[in-house]
C-alpha positions in Angstrom: 108.9 91.9 89.4 107.8 90.9 92.6 103.5 90.9 94.7 104.9 93.7 96.6 106.5 96.0 93.4 103.1 95.5 91.4 101.0 96.8 94.4 103.6 99.8 95.1 103.2 100.6 91.5 99.2 100.1 91.9 99.8 102.3 94.3 101.5 105.1 93.3 99.2 105.1 89.9 96.2 105.6 92.3 97.5 108.5 93.9 99.1 110.3 91.4 95.4 110.1 89.5 94.0 111.1 93.3 96.3 113.9 93.1 95.3 115.4 89.7 91.6 114.4 90.7 91.8 117.0 93.5 93.0 119.3 91.8 90.4 120.2 89.9 88.3 120.7 92.6 87.1 124.1 92.8 87.1 126.5 95.7 84.6 129.9 96.8 86.8 133.2 95.8 87.6 133.7 99.7 89.4 130.4 99.8 91.8 130.9 97.5 94.4 132.4 99.9 93.4 130.7 102.9 95.8 128.0 104.3 93.5 124.8 105.0 90.8 124.3 102.1 88.8 122.0 100.0 92.1 121.0 98.6 94.3 120.5 101.6 93.4 117.2 102.9 93.3 115.5 99.4 97.2 116.9 98.5 98.6 115.9 102.1 97.0 112.4 100.9 98.6 112.4 98.0 101.8 113.6 98.7 102.2 110.8 101.7 100.6 108.1 99.4 103.4 108.3 96.6 106.2 109.1 98.6 105.1 105.4 100.2 104.5 104.1 97.4 108.2 105.0 96.2 109.6 103.7 99.2 107.8 100.4 98.2 109.1 100.6 94.8 112.7 101.3 95.8 113.0 99.3 99.0 115.2 96.1 98.8 112.9 92.9 98.3 112.2 90.3 100.0 110.3 87.3 98.7 109.8 85.3 101.6 105.8 83.8 102.5 104.2 86.1 104.6 103.3 83.6 107.8 99.6 85.0 108.7 99.1 82.2 111.3 99.0 84.6 114.0 96.6 86.9 112.9 92.8 87.1 113.6 91.0 88.4 110.7 87.4 87.9 112.8 88.6 91.1 114.6 89.6 93.4 111.5 86.1 92.0 110.4 84.6 93.2 113.3 86.1 96.6 113.4 85.0 97.4 110.0 81.3 96.2 110.5 81.6 98.7 113.4 83.0 101.4 111.2 79.9 100.8 108.6 77.6 100.9 111.9 79.0 104.2 112.5 78.2 105.6 109.5 75.1 104.5 109.7 74.1 105.6 113.0 76.0 109.3 112.9 73.3 110.9 112.0 70.5 109.3 113.6 72.0 109.1 116.8 74.4 112.2 116.6 78.0 112.3 117.1 78.7 111.9 120.5 76.9 108.9 121.1 77.9 107.2 117.9 81.4 107.8 118.0 81.1 106.4 122.3 79.3 103.5 121.0 82.0 103.1 118.2 84.8 103.4 120.7 83.3 101.2 123.2 82.8 98.4 120.3 86.2 98.9 118.9 88.1 98.8 122.8 85.9 95.8 123.4 86.7 93.8 119.9 90.6 94.9 120.6 90.2 92.8 124.4 89.3 95.7 126.8 86.5 94.2 129.1 86.8 96.8 132.4 83.8 98.8 132.1 85.2 101.9 133.6 87.8 102.4 131.3 85.2 101.5 128.2 83.4 104.6 129.4 85.8 106.7 131.0 87.7 106.2 127.3 85.3 106.5 125.1 83.0 109.5 126.2 85.4 112.0 126.9 87.3 111.2 123.5 83.3 111.5 121.9 83.1 114.9 123.6 86.8 116.1 122.6 86.0 115.5 119.2 83.2 117.0 118.9 84.4 120.0 120.9 87.4 120.2 118.7 85.0 119.9 115.4 82.6 122.8 116.5 84.8 125.3 118.6 88.2 124.9 116.7 87.7 124.1 113.1 84.2 125.5 113.1 82.2 122.5 111.8 78.7 122.0 112.7 78.2 118.9 114.0 74.9 117.2 115.6 76.1 115.9 118.6 72.8 114.6 119.6 69.9 113.0 118.4 67.3 114.3 116.2 64.9 113.9 118.6 66.2 115.4 121.2 67.2 119.0 119.5 
């Protein structure tokens, strides 16, 4: 069995267990008849993960070695560091400030250097997501730092 198939089999087992555990999420009585509740996203992820793992298991095998010479792993490490920074700052700096900084940093890591593009893309996206979460999904997210509220 190739390394890819072993990985696909492990993913299949993981998503099957994840799907089983997602059925154990307790719902409040008023959530039972709602279309979107606490189990919806985990069940969708389970379905997508199982389908992709099965696809990896049944596809034809390609035993050629993977060429990693052109890959830039420093970008991946920097993006992971940005995600960790974002996780630690989203409560203290507020959603809009920390999301804007995360997007600016991510665009910078990916090679964008024009300040107008960095600011013009990240700030409207942060406001847009905040508006979507607060007004459309009715999820309270603190937009500003705690000292400004």
